N, CA, C and O atoms as a MOPAC input file, in Angstrom:
PM7 MOZYME 1SCF
protein

 N     15.52700 1     4.67400 1    14.67300 1
 C     14.17300 1     5.14800 1    14.45100 1
 C     13.57400 1     4.43400 1    13.23600 1
 O     14.19300 1     4.36500 1    12.17400 1
 N     12.36000 1     3.90700 1    13.41000 1
 C     11.67000 1     3.23900 1    12.30700 1
 C     11.08900 1     4.27000 1    11.35600 1
 O     10.55500 1     5.29800 1    11.77200 1
 N     11.20500 1     3.97300 1    10.08400 1
 C     10.57200 1     4.81200 1     9.06900 1
 C      9.07900 1     4.51400 1     9.05200 1
 O      8.66900 1     3.36600 1     9.22200 1
 N      8.26500 1     5.55100 1     8.84500 1
 C      6.81800 1     5.33800 1     8.74400 1
 C      6.32400 1     5.50000 1     7.31700 1
 O      5.19100 1     5.12900 1     7.01200 1
 N      7.15700 1     6.04800 1     6.43600 1
 C      6.73200 1     6.26500 1     5.05100 1
 C      7.90800 1     6.02800 1     4.11000 1
 O      9.07100 1     6.25200 1     4.44600 1
 N      7.55000 1     5.56400 1     2.92000 1
 C      8.52700 1     5.40000 1     1.83400 1
 C      7.89800 1     5.94100 1     0.56400 1
 O      6.68800 1     5.84200 1     0.36000 1
 N      8.72300 1     6.50600 1    -0.27300 1
 C      8.24600 1     7.06700 1    -1.53500 1
 C      8.87700 1     6.29500 1    -2.69200 1
 O     10.06500 1     5.97300 1    -2.68000 1
 N      8.04700 1     6.01000 1    -3.68300 1
 C      8.49000 1     5.29300 1    -4.87400 1
 C      8.01700 1     6.06000 1    -6.10100 1
 O      7.09300 1     6.87100 1    -6.02100 1
 N      8.64500 1     5.80200 1    -7.21600 1
 C      8.24400 1     6.40900 1    -8.48600 1
 C      8.08100 1     5.29300 1    -9.50700 1
 O      9.02500 1     4.55800 1    -9.79700 1
 N      6.87200 1     5.17300 1   -10.04800 1
 C      6.59800 1     4.18700 1   -11.08300 1
 C      6.24700 1     4.92500 1   -12.36400 1
 O      5.49400 1     5.89800 1   -12.34400 1
 N      6.78900 1     4.46400 1   -13.46400 1
 C      6.54700 1     5.12900 1   -14.73800 1
 C      5.05700 1     5.23100 1   -15.04500 1
 O      4.58600 1     6.27500 1   -15.49600 1
 N      4.31200 1     4.14900 1   -14.80300 1
 C      2.89800 1     4.12500 1   -15.16300 1
 C      1.99100 1     4.77300 1   -14.11400 1
 O      0.83600 1     5.07100 1   -14.41600 1
 N      2.47900 1     5.00000 1   -12.89700 1
 C      1.65700 1     5.55600 1   -11.81700 1
 C      2.17100 1     6.88700 1   -11.28900 1
 O      1.41700 1     7.64700 1   -10.68100 1
 N      3.41500 1     7.16800 1   -11.51100 1
 C      4.00500 1     8.35600 1   -10.90500 1
 C      4.37600 1     8.06300 1    -9.46000 1
 O      4.82000 1     6.96400 1    -9.12800 1
 N      4.19000 1     9.05300 1    -8.61400 1
 C      4.56700 1     8.93500 1    -7.20600 1
 C      3.62700 1     7.99300 1    -6.45600 1
 O      2.40600 1     8.07300 1    -6.59200 1
 N      4.21400 1     7.10800 1    -5.66900 1
 C      3.46700 1     6.20200 1    -4.79800 1
 C      4.06500 1     6.33400 1    -3.40000 1
 O      5.28200 1     6.27200 1    -3.22600 1
 N      3.20600 1     6.51300 1    -2.42000 1
 C      3.63900 1     6.62400 1    -1.03100 1
 C      3.14400 1     5.39600 1    -0.27500 1
 O      1.96700 1     5.04400 1    -0.35800 1
 N      4.03600 1     4.74900 1     0.45800 1
 C      3.68100 1     3.63200 1     1.33500 1
 C      3.85800 1     4.11200 1     2.77000 1
 O      4.89900 1     4.66300 1     3.12700 1
 N      2.82700 1     3.89800 1     3.58900 1
 C      2.86000 1     4.33900 1     4.98200 1
 C      2.55300 1     3.14700 1     5.87900 1
 O      1.59400 1     2.40800 1     5.65800 1
 N      3.38600 1     2.97900 1     6.89000 1
 C      3.17800 1     1.90900 1     7.86400 1
 C      2.42600 1     2.50100 1     9.05400 1
 O      2.86600 1     3.49200 1     9.63700 1
 N      1.29500 1     1.89800 1     9.41600 1
 C      0.54600 1     2.34200 1    10.59800 1
 C     -0.30300 1     1.19200 1    11.11100 1
 O     -0.07600 1     0.03700 1    10.75100 1
 N     -1.27600 1     1.50400 1    11.94700 1
 C     -2.18600 1     0.49900 1    12.50000 1
 C     -3.62200 1     0.98100 1    12.33800 1
 O     -3.89100 1     2.18100 1    12.27600 1
 N     -4.52800 1     0.02800 1    12.27300 1
 C     -5.94100 1     0.36700 1    12.22800 1
 C     -6.39300 1     0.80600 1    13.61700 1
 O     -5.62500 1     0.73500 1    14.57700 1
 N     -7.62800 1     1.25400 1    13.71900 1
 C     -8.19800 1     1.63700 1    15.01700 1
 C     -8.25100 1     0.44500 1    15.97200 1
 O     -8.32600 1     0.62500 1    17.18800 1
 N     -8.21100 1    -0.76900 1    15.42400 1
 C     -8.24700 1    -1.99200 1    16.24200 1
 C     -6.85400 1    -2.54500 1    16.52000 1
 O     -6.71700 1    -3.62700 1    17.09100 1
 N     -5.82400 1    -1.80800 1    16.11900 1
 C     -4.45100 1    -2.21700 1    16.40900 1
 C     -3.81800 1    -3.15000 1    15.41000 1
 O     -2.71500 1    -3.64500 1    15.64600 1
 N     -4.48700 1    -3.40800 1    14.29100 1
 C     -3.92700 1    -4.29800 1    13.27700 1
 C     -2.87700 1    -3.54300 1    12.46500 1
 O     -3.15900 1    -2.45800 1    11.95800 1
 N     -1.67100 1    -4.10100 1    12.33200 1
 C     -0.66700 1    -3.43900 1    11.50700 1
 C     -1.08700 1    -3.46700 1    10.04200 1
 O     -1.67400 1    -4.43600 1     9.56100 1
 N     -0.77000 1    -2.38400 1     9.35300 1
 C     -1.08800 1    -2.33300 1     7.91800 1
 C     -0.10000 1    -1.43400 1     7.21100 1
 O      0.56200 1    -0.58800 1     7.81300 1
 N     -0.02600 1    -1.64900 1     5.91700 1
 C      0.74800 1    -0.78800 1     5.03600 1
 C     -0.25900 1    -0.17500 1     4.07700 1
 O     -0.94900 1    -0.88800 1     3.34900 1
 N     -0.34000 1     1.15200 1     4.08100 1
 C     -1.23700 1     1.86800 1     3.17600 1
 C     -0.43800 1     2.38100 1     1.99000 1
 O      0.68400 1     2.86300 1     2.14200 1
 N     -1.02700 1     2.27200 1     0.81200 1
 C     -0.41100 1     2.77700 1    -0.41000 1
 C     -1.29200 1     3.89000 1    -0.95700 1
 O     -2.50200 1     3.71600 1    -1.10400 1
 N     -0.69500 1     5.02000 1    -1.25400 1
 C     -1.40100 1     6.14700 1    -1.85600 1
 C     -0.81700 1     6.37600 1    -3.24000 1
 O      0.39900 1     6.45200 1    -3.41600 1
 N     -1.70800 1     6.48400 1    -4.21500 1
 C     -1.28600 1     6.70600 1    -5.59700 1
 C     -2.41500 1     7.41300 1    -6.32800 1
 O     -3.54800 1     7.46600 1    -5.85100 1
 N     -2.09000 1     7.95000 1    -7.47900 1
 C     -3.10600 1     8.60800 1    -8.28700 1
 C     -3.17000 1     7.90900 1    -9.64300 1
 O     -2.33500 1     8.15000 1   -10.51500 1
 N     -4.17600 1     7.03600 1    -9.81100 1
 C     -4.31600 1     6.37700 1   -11.11300 1
 C     -4.49700 1     7.44000 1   -12.20100 1
 O     -5.13700 1     8.46400 1   -11.96600 1
 N     -3.94600 1     7.20200 1   -13.36500 1
 C     -4.08500 1     8.18400 1   -14.44600 1
 C     -5.55400 1     8.56400 1   -14.66600 1
 O     -6.40200 1     7.70000 1   -14.88800 1
 N     -5.84100 1     9.87100 1   -14.60100 1
 C     -7.18700 1    10.36600 1   -14.82300 1
 C     -8.08500 1    10.38000 1   -13.60300 1
 O     -9.26200 1    10.72100 1   -13.72100 1
 N     -7.56700 1    10.01900 1   -12.42400 1
 C     -8.37400 1     9.94000 1   -11.21100 1
 C     -7.73900 1    10.72900 1   -10.08000 1
 O     -6.60900 1    11.20500 1   -10.18500 1
 N     -8.48500 1    10.85600 1    -9.00900 1
 C     -7.96900 1    11.49700 1    -7.79900 1
 C     -7.05700 1    10.51300 1    -7.05600 1
 O     -6.96500 1     9.33900 1    -7.41600 1
 N     -6.39900 1    11.00400 1    -6.03300 1
 C     -5.54900 1    10.14800 1    -5.20800 1
 C     -6.41100 1     9.06900 1    -4.54800 1
 O     -7.48700 1     9.34900 1    -4.02000 1
 N     -5.92100 1     7.84900 1    -4.59000 1
 C     -6.64100 1     6.71800 1    -4.01600 1
 C     -5.69300 1     5.95700 1    -3.09000 1
 O     -4.47500 1     6.11800 1    -3.16100 1
 N     -6.26600 1     5.13200 1    -2.22700 1
 C     -5.43000 1     4.33700 1    -1.32900 1
 C     -5.94800 1     2.91200 1    -1.24100 1
 O     -7.12100 1     2.63200 1    -1.48600 1
 N     -5.04400 1     2.03400 1    -0.88800 1
 C     -5.36100 1     0.63400 1    -0.64600 1
 C     -4.39700 1     0.15800 1     0.43600 1
 O     -3.26200 1     0.62800 1     0.50900 1
 N     -4.84300 1    -0.76800 1     1.26800 1
 C     -4.00200 1    -1.22600 1     2.36200 1
 C     -3.79900 1    -2.72600 1     2.36100 1
 O     -4.63200 1    -3.49100 1     1.87500 1
 N     -2.66800 1    -3.12500 1     2.91900 1
 C     -2.34700 1    -4.53200 1     3.15200 1
 C     -2.31900 1    -4.70800 1     4.66600 1
 O     -1.54100 1    -4.05100 1     5.35900 1
 N     -3.16800 1    -5.59300 1     5.17600 1
 C     -3.31900 1    -5.77300 1     6.62300 1
 C     -2.56700 1    -7.01900 1     7.08800 1
 O     -2.34800 1    -7.96500 1     6.33100 1
 N     -2.18300 1    -6.97900 1     8.36200 1
 C     -1.47300 1    -8.08000 1     8.99500 1
 C     -2.13200 1    -8.40000 1    10.33200 1
 O     -2.84300 1    -7.56700 1    10.89400 1
 N     -1.89500 1    -9.60300 1    10.83800 1
 C     -2.45700 1   -10.01200 1    12.12900 1
 C     -1.89700 1    -9.15000 1    13.25700 1
 O     -0.72400 1    -8.77700 1    13.22800 1
 N     -2.73200 1    -8.82800 1    14.25700 1
 C     -2.27000 1    -8.01400 1    15.38500 1
 C     -1.55200 1    -8.85100 1    16.44800 1
 O     -1.89000 1    -8.79900 1    17.63000 1
 N     -0.57400 1    -9.60700 1    16.00900 1
 C      0.22800 1   -10.45400 1    16.89100 1
 C      1.68900 1   -10.03500 1    16.74400 1
 O      2.02600 1    -9.32900 1    15.79300 1
 N      2.54700 1   -10.44200 1    17.64000 1
 C      3.97100 1   -10.13500 1    17.45400 1
 C      4.50300 1   -10.62000 1    16.10100 1
 O      5.31400 1    -9.94300 1    15.46900 1
 N      4.04100 1   -11.79400 1    15.66300 1
 C      4.47200 1   -12.31500 1    14.36700 1
 C      3.93400 1   -11.44600 1    13.22400 1
 O      4.64000 1   -11.17700 1    12.25200 1
 N      2.67800 1   -11.01500 1    13.35300 1
 C      2.08800 1   -10.15500 1    12.33600 1
 C      2.79800 1    -8.81900 1    12.23700 1
 O      2.99500 1    -8.29000 1    11.14300 1
 N      3.18100 1    -8.27700 1    13.38000 1
 C      3.92600 1    -7.01200 1    13.39300 1
 C      5.27500 1    -7.20300 1    12.71500 1
 O      5.70400 1    -6.35000 1    11.93700 1
 N      5.94300 1    -8.30900 1    13.00200 1
 C      7.22800 1    -8.59900 1    12.35200 1
 C      7.05700 1    -8.74000 1    10.84100 1
 O      7.88400 1    -8.25400 1    10.07000 1
 N      5.97900 1    -9.40700 1    10.42100 1
 C      5.71800 1    -9.56100 1     8.98000 1
 C      5.45900 1    -8.21000 1     8.32200 1
 O      5.95400 1    -7.94300 1     7.22700 1
 N      4.68300 1    -7.36000 1     8.99000 1
 C      4.40700 1    -6.02900 1     8.44600 1
 C      5.69100 1    -5.22300 1     8.32800 1
 O      5.91800 1    -4.55500 1     7.32000 1
 N      6.53100 1    -5.28500 1     9.35400 1
 C      7.81100 1    -4.57200 1     9.31400 1
 C      8.69000 1    -5.05900 1     8.16800 1
 O      9.28900 1    -4.25600 1     7.45300 1
 N      8.76400 1    -6.37500 1     7.99600 1
 C      9.58700 1    -6.94400 1     6.92500 1
 C      9.01900 1    -6.59200 1     5.55600 1
 O      9.76900 1    -6.24700 1     4.64400 1
 N      7.70300 1    -6.67600 1     5.40600 1
 C      7.06100 1    -6.33100 1     4.13300 1
 C      7.37000 1    -4.88200 1     3.76800 1
 O      7.75300 1    -4.59100 1     2.63500 1
 N      7.20400 1    -3.98000 1     4.72600 1
 C      7.45500 1    -2.56100 1     4.50000 1
 C      8.93300 1    -2.31200 1     4.16500 1
 O      9.24800 1    -1.57600 1     3.23000 1
 N      9.81300 1    -2.91800 1     4.91800 1
 C     11.25300 1    -2.73500 1     4.72500 1
 C     11.70100 1    -3.23000 1     3.34700 1
 O     12.54100 1    -2.60600 1     2.70000 1
 N     11.13200 1    -4.36000 1     2.90500 1
 C     11.59900 1    -5.01600 1     1.68400 1
 C     10.77500 1    -4.67700 1     0.44400 1
 O     10.96900 1    -5.28700 1    -0.60800 1
 N      9.87100 1    -3.72600 1     0.55200 1
 C      9.02700 1    -3.37300 1    -0.60100 1
 C      9.87100 1    -3.09500 1    -1.83600 1
 O     10.91000 1    -2.43800 1    -1.77000 1
 N      9.39800 1    -3.61000 1    -2.96000 1
 C     10.05100 1    -3.28000 1    -4.22500 1
 C      8.97700 1    -2.89300 1    -5.24000 1
 O      7.78200 1    -3.01200 1    -4.97000 1
 N      9.41200 1    -2.43600 1    -6.39100 1
 C      8.46900 1    -1.91700 1    -7.38900 1
 C      7.50000 1    -2.98100 1    -7.87700 1
 O      6.34200 1    -2.67200 1    -8.16100 1
 N      7.94500 1    -4.22600 1    -7.98300 1
 C      7.03600 1    -5.29600 1    -8.42900 1
 C      5.91500 1    -5.52700 1    -7.41600 1
 O      4.76300 1    -5.71800 1    -7.80400 1
 N      6.24400 1    -5.51200 1    -6.11700 1
 C      5.20800 1    -5.67000 1    -5.09300 1
 C      4.21900 1    -4.50500 1    -5.14200 1
 O      3.01200 1    -4.70300 1    -5.00100 1
 N      4.72600 1    -3.31600 1    -5.34000 1
 C      3.85300 1    -2.14700 1    -5.39200 1
 C      2.93100 1    -2.23200 1    -6.60000 1
 O      1.74300 1    -1.93000 1    -6.48900 1
 N      3.44800 1    -2.63100 1    -7.73600 1
 C      2.60500 1    -2.80700 1    -8.92300 1
 C      1.49400 1    -3.82800 1    -8.66300 1
 O      0.35200 1    -3.63000 1    -9.07500 1
 N      1.83500 1    -4.91100 1    -7.98300 1
 C      0.84500 1    -5.94500 1    -7.66700 1
 C     -0.28600 1    -5.37800 1    -6.80400 1
 O     -1.46000 1    -5.64100 1    -7.06700 1
 N      0.06200 1    -4.61200 1    -5.79100 1
 C     -0.94500 1    -4.00300 1    -4.91300 1
 C     -1.79600 1    -3.01200 1    -5.70600 1
 O     -3.02000 1    -3.00500 1    -5.57300 1
 N     -1.16400 1    -2.18200 1    -6.52300 1
 C     -1.91000 1    -1.17900 1    -7.27900 1
 C     -2.80800 1    -1.82200 1    -8.33300 1
 O     -3.83700 1    -1.25300 1    -8.69600 1
 N     -2.43300 1    -2.99700 1    -8.82500 1
 C     -3.31100 1    -3.71800 1    -9.75600 1
 C     -4.60500 1    -4.12200 1    -9.05300 1
 O     -5.67000 1    -4.13400 1    -9.67000 1
 N     -4.51500 1    -4.45300 1    -7.76000 1
 C     -5.73400 1    -4.76200 1    -6.99700 1
 C     -6.62500 1    -3.52600 1    -6.92500 1
 O     -7.84600 1    -3.63100 1    -7.04900 1
 N     -6.02200 1    -2.36400 1    -6.72600 1
 C     -6.77600 1    -1.12000 1    -6.66200 1
 C     -7.49100 1    -0.84900 1    -7.97800 1
 O     -8.68000 1    -0.53000 1    -7.97600 1
 N     -6.80000 1    -0.96800 1    -9.08800 1
 C     -7.45000 1    -0.71400 1   -10.36800 1
 C     -8.48100 1    -1.79200 1   -10.67500 1
 O     -9.50400 1    -1.51400 1   -11.30000 1
 N     -8.21400 1    -3.03500 1   -10.23400 1
 C     -9.19400 1    -4.10200 1   -10.43400 1
 C    -10.49000 1    -3.82100 1    -9.70300 1
 O    -11.57100 1    -4.06600 1   -10.23800 1
 N    -10.39300 1    -3.30000 1    -8.46400 1
 C    -11.60200 1    -2.96300 1    -7.71200 1
 C    -12.35200 1    -1.84200 1    -8.40900 1
 O    -13.58000 1    -1.87500 1    -8.48900 1
 N    -11.63500 1    -0.85700 1    -8.91100 1
 C    -12.27500 1     0.25600 1    -9.60900 1
 C    -12.93900 1    -0.22600 1   -10.90400 1
 O    -14.02600 1     0.23900 1   -11.24800 1
 N    -12.30900 1    -1.13300 1   -11.60800 1
 C    -12.89700 1    -1.64300 1   -12.84400 1
 C    -14.18800 1    -2.40800 1   -12.54800 1
 O    -15.16400 1    -2.28000 1   -13.28700 1
 N    -14.19900 1    -3.19600 1   -11.48100 1
 C    -15.41600 1    -3.91200 1   -11.11400 1
 C    -16.54100 1    -2.95000 1   -10.75500 1
 O    -17.71400 1    -3.21800 1   -11.01800 1
 N    -16.16600 1    -1.82700 1   -10.15200 1
 C    -17.17700 1    -0.82500 1    -9.77600 1
 C    -17.56900 1     0.03800 1   -10.95900 1
 O    -18.51400 1     0.82100 1   -10.86200 1
 N    -16.86000 1    -0.08800 1   -12.08100 1
 C    -17.18800 1     0.68500 1   -13.26500 1
 C    -16.60300 1     2.07600 1   -13.29100 1
 O    -17.04000 1     2.92800 1   -14.06400 1
 N    -15.58700 1     2.31500 1   -12.42500 1
 C    -15.03400 1     3.66700 1   -12.39000 1
 C    -13.71700 1     3.79700 1   -13.15200 1
 O    -13.19400 1     4.90500 1   -13.26800 1
 N    -13.17200 1     2.71000 1   -13.67100 1
 C    -11.93100 1     2.77200 1   -14.47400 1
 C    -12.21500 1     2.23500 1   -15.86000 1
 O    -11.31800 1     2.19300 1   -16.70200 1

């Protein structure tokens, strides 16, 4: 059975949940849910091509996730918020 969610703990972010699913158009993606300090829960996704190769890449990315990759993704989230003036 494939896992659909993984939980991580980062000192600077606390609990982070990664969920593997697909968009309404069938594109594989990995969604990350976290709560930036002082904010509500937020999410950001990493999308993959809706091809057999893209599905394999999404599966491998999800399976091999590590804390450094998660930090990199969450930095994109805070960067978007900073550009919008909310962080």
